[in-house]
C-alpha positions as CSV (number, residue, x, y, z in Angstrom):
1,M,3.4,87.3,14.9
2,R,0.2,86.0,12.9
3,R,-1.2,83.4,15.1
4,R,-4.3,82.7,13.0
5,K,-2.0,81.9,10.2
6,A,-0.1,79.5,12.4
7,R,-3.2,77.9,13.6
8,E,-4.4,77.3,9.9
9,Y,-1.0,75.7,9.3
10,A,-1.6,73.5,12.4
11,L,-5.0,72.5,11.0
12,Q,-3.4,71.5,7.8
13,M,-0.6,69.5,9.6
14,L,-3.1,67.8,11.9
15,F,-5.4,66.8,9.0
16,Q,-2.7,65.4,7.1
17,T,-1.6,63.5,10.1
18,D,-5.2,62.2,10.7
19,F,-5.8,61.4,7.0
20,T,-2.3,59.5,6.5
21,G,-1.8,58.2,9.8
22,K,1.7,59.3,9.5
23,N,3.4,61.0,12.4
24,I,4.8,64.5,12.2
25,D,8.7,64.3,12.4
26,S,11.3,66.8,11.0
27,E,11.3,65.2,7.6
28,N,7.6,65.8,7.3
29,L,7.9,69.3,8.8
30,S,10.5,70.2,6.3
31,E,8.5,69.1,3.5
32,F,5.4,71.0,5.0
33,W,7.3,74.4,5.0
34,S,9.1,73.8,1.9
35,D,6.9,75.8,-0.3
36,K,5.9,78.3,2.5
37,K,7.5,81.7,3.1
38,E,6.8,82.2,7.0
39,N,8.6,83.7,9.6
40,T,10.0,81.8,12.6
41,D,7.4,82.8,14.9
42,V,4.6,81.3,12.8
43,K,6.3,78.2,12.3
44,E,7.3,77.7,16.0
45,F,3.8,78.3,17.0
46,A,2.1,75.9,14.4
47,E,4.6,73.3,15.2
48,E,4.0,73.8,19.1
49,L,0.4,73.4,18.5
50,V,0.9,70.4,16.5
51,R,3.3,68.6,18.5
52,G,1.3,69.7,21.8
53,T,-2.0,68.2,20.4
54,I,-0.3,65.0,19.1
55,N,1.4,64.2,22.3
56,R,-2.0,64.6,24.4
57,L,-4.3,63.3,21.7
58,D,-5.7,60.8,23.8
59,E,-6.7,63.2,26.7
60,I,-7.8,65.7,24.1
61,D,-10.0,63.3,22.1
62,S,-11.6,62.1,25.2
63,T,-12.5,65.7,26.5
64,I,-14.1,66.3,23.0
65,E,-16.1,62.9,23.3
66,R,-17.3,63.9,26.7
67,V,-18.4,67.4,26.1
68,A,-19.9,66.7,22.5
69,E,-23.2,65.0,23.4
70,N,-24.4,62.6,21.1
71,W,-21.3,62.7,18.7
72,V,-18.6,60.3,18.1
73,L,-15.2,61.9,17.3
74,Q,-14.4,59.7,14.2
75,R,-18.0,60.6,12.6
76,M,-17.3,64.4,12.9
77,A,-16.0,66.2,9.7
78,A,-12.1,65.8,9.7
79,V,-11.7,69.5,9.3
80,D,-13.9,70.1,12.4
81,R,-12.2,67.4,14.4
82,N,-8.9,69.0,14.0
83,I,-9.9,72.4,14.6
84,L,-11.2,71.1,17.9
85,R,-8.3,69.3,18.8
86,F,-5.8,72.0,18.6
87,A,-8.3,74.5,20.2
88,V,-8.8,72.1,23.0
89,Y,-5.1,71.6,23.5
90,E,-4.8,75.6,23.6
91,I,-7.6,75.8,26.2
92,L,-6.2,73.1,28.4
93,Y,-2.3,73.6,28.1
94,R,-1.7,77.3,27.1
95,K,-2.8,79.2,30.0
96,D,-1.1,82.5,28.4
97,I,-4.1,82.4,25.7
98,P,-7.4,83.3,26.7
99,S,-10.1,80.8,25.8
100,A,-12.2,83.3,24.3
101,V,-9.3,84.2,21.8
102,T,-8.9,80.4,21.2
103,I,-12.7,80.0,20.6
104,N,-13.0,83.2,18.3
105,E,-9.9,81.9,16.3
106,A,-11.4,78.2,15.9
107,I,-14.7,79.6,14.7
108,E,-13.1,82.1,12.2
109,I,-10.9,79.2,11.0
110,A,-13.9,76.9,10.6
111,K,-15.8,79.4,8.6
112,K,-13.0,79.4,6.3
113,F,-12.1,75.8,6.1
114,S,-15.4,73.8,7.0
115,S,-19.2,74.0,6.3
116,V,-21.7,76.6,7.4
117,E,-22.9,74.5,10.3
118,A,-19.2,73.9,11.7
119,A,-18.8,77.3,13.4
120,P,-21.8,77.1,16.0
121,F,-20.8,73.4,16.5
122,I,-17.2,74.0,17.3
123,N,-18.2,77.1,19.4
124,G,-20.7,74.9,21.5
125,I,-18.1,72.1,22.2
126,L,-15.2,74.7,23.0
127,D,-17.4,76.7,25.2
128,R,-18.2,73.6,27.3
129,V,-14.4,72.7,27.4
130,A,-13.7,76.0,28.7
131,K,-16.3,76.1,31.3
132,E,-15.4,72.7,32.5
133,V,-11.7,73.7,33.1
134,G,-12.9,77.3,34.5
135,K,-11.5,79.3,31.7
136,A,-14.9,80.8,30.5
């Protein structure tokens, strides 16, 4: 399975949800996937990340704000905020994925979709989250 691609799709779905305020439902998912030719594993992993993140969004956002000293979540770039959200979900709830893998993937996705400053910013926050939960 190509998990990085699934994470990129998860970022796109979370960004869309964040931007529009619409929830992810089966109709929105069908529309999202309509022009993409991906295998079932990629789709399932992306959707699991999105649903898991959205279902635990309050806890995830609280965790990010707690470790992101002097940062308010809504003042962060939307791309960075949503990368952090799915990555924190992975660190907190996907025990089968090492936090180092999650952090590296988030950094690479930030390099592709965000600004030059995003990668070290995201790395610092995710490293603190991993240390806080004992996965560093």
